[in-house]
C-alpha positions in Angstrom: -16.3 2.1 -5.6 -13.0 3.2 -5.0 -11.9 0.5 -7.4 -15.5 0.9 -10.6 -14.6 4.9 -10.3 -10.2 3.7 -11.4 -11.3 1.2 -13.8 -12.9 3.7 -15.3 -10.7 5.9 -15.6 -8.7 4.2 -16.8 -10.1 2.5 -20.1 -11.6 5.8 -20.6 -8.1 8.7 -21.0 -6.4 7.9 -18.2 -3.8 4.8 -19.3 -2.7 7.8 -22.5 -3.1 10.1 -20.1 0.1 8.3 -17.7 1.6 7.0 -20.8 1.6 9.8 -22.1 4.1 11.3 -18.7 5.6 8.1 -18.2 7.2 8.6 -21.9 7.8 12.3 -20.7 9.7 11.2 -18.5 11.8 8.6 -20.1 12.6 11.3 -22.6 13.6 13.5 -19.8 15.3 10.5 -17.9 17.4 10.3 -21.1 19.2 13.1 -20.2 21.7 13.8 -16.4 20.1 17.2 -16.5 16.8 16.4 -16.6 16.6 13.6 -14.1 14.9 15.4 -11.9 12.1 16.7 -13.6 11.3 13.0 -15.0 10.9 11.9 -11.0 7.9 14.3 -11.3 6.2 13.6 -14.5 6.5 10.3 -13.2 4.6 11.5 -10.2 1.7 12.4 -12.7 2.0 9.2 -14.3 1.2 7.4 -11.2 -1.4 9.7 -9.9 -2.8 9.5 -13.8 -3.0 5.4 -13.2 -4.8 6.2 -9.5 -6.6 8.9 -8.8 -9.4 7.5 -7.1 -8.5 7.1 -3.6 -5.0 8.7 -4.1 -3.8 12.2 -1.9 -1.5 14.0 -2.8 0.3 16.3 0.1 3.4 18.9 0.4 6.2 16.8 1.7 8.1 17.6 5.6 11.5 16.6 4.2 13.3 19.6 3.1 14.5 19.8 -0.2 16.5 23.2 0.5 16.1 26.4 -2.0 15.9 24.2 -5.0 12.0 23.7 -4.9 11.4 26.9 -6.2 13.5 27.8 -8.9 12.3 24.0 -9.9 8.6 24.7 -9.5 8.8 28.1 -11.7 11.7 26.2 -13.9 8.6 23.4 -14.2 5.8 26.3 -14.8 7.6 27.9 -17.8 8.5 25.1 -19.3 5.4 22.3 -19.5 3.3 23.0 -16.0 1.7 25.7 -17.9 0.2 23.4 -20.7 -0.8 20.2 -18.6 -2.3 22.8 -16.1 -4.3 24.5 -18.7 -5.1 20.9 -20.3 -6.7 19.2 -16.7 -8.5 22.4 -16.4 -10.3 22.4 -19.5 -10.6 18.1 -19.6 -12.0 19.2 -15.8 -14.8 21.9 -16.2 -16.0 19.7 -19.6 -16.2 16.8 -17.6 -18.5 18.7 -14.3 -20.9 19.7 -16.8 -22.3 16.4 -16.7 -23.6 15.0 -13.6 -22.2 12.0 -14.5 -18.8 13.6 -15.0 -17.6 15.1 -12.1 -15.8 12.5 -10.3 -14.0 12.4 -13.1 -13.5 16.1 -13.9 -12.5 16.4 -9.5 -9.3 14.3 -10.6 -8.5 16.3 -13.0 -8.2 19.4 -10.8 -5.9 17.2 -8.4 -4.4 16.2 -11.3 -3.6 20.1 -12.0 -3.2 21.2 -8.5 0.4 19.0 -8.7 0.9 19.6 -12.8 1.3 23.4 -11.7 4.2 22.6 -8.9 5.0 19.3 -8.6 7.9 19.7 -6.6 7.9 19.6 -2.8 4.3 17.5 -3.0 3.9 13.7 -2.4 1.4 11.0 -4.1 0.2 8.3 -2.0 -1.7 5.8 -3.4 -4.8 4.0 -1.5 -5.1 0.7 -3.1 
């Protein structure tokens, strides 16, 4: 069932969202300063490719005191807009019974797009 859900997700917008995240990641990686943020947008793009069955969890490894300032900068300069888009699409999809599983995946993406630093994505293929 996860495979069918992921296939439908890719056909009806997941692939385009992943391409958008990967393009943003590439643009950020061109600058040396943007590499840490590029890794986070790449993480969001991977989750956009295969959201059903994937899990987002906090990492156990400490990355020091830089996690909170980076999450704050992420929130101000793009995370808020990504979060709003995923929340709006999630609400719209949850209006119909068929769209509820896809809306739940948008809510999962919204949680990751709000503060991606310090979180890991585990793909269960």
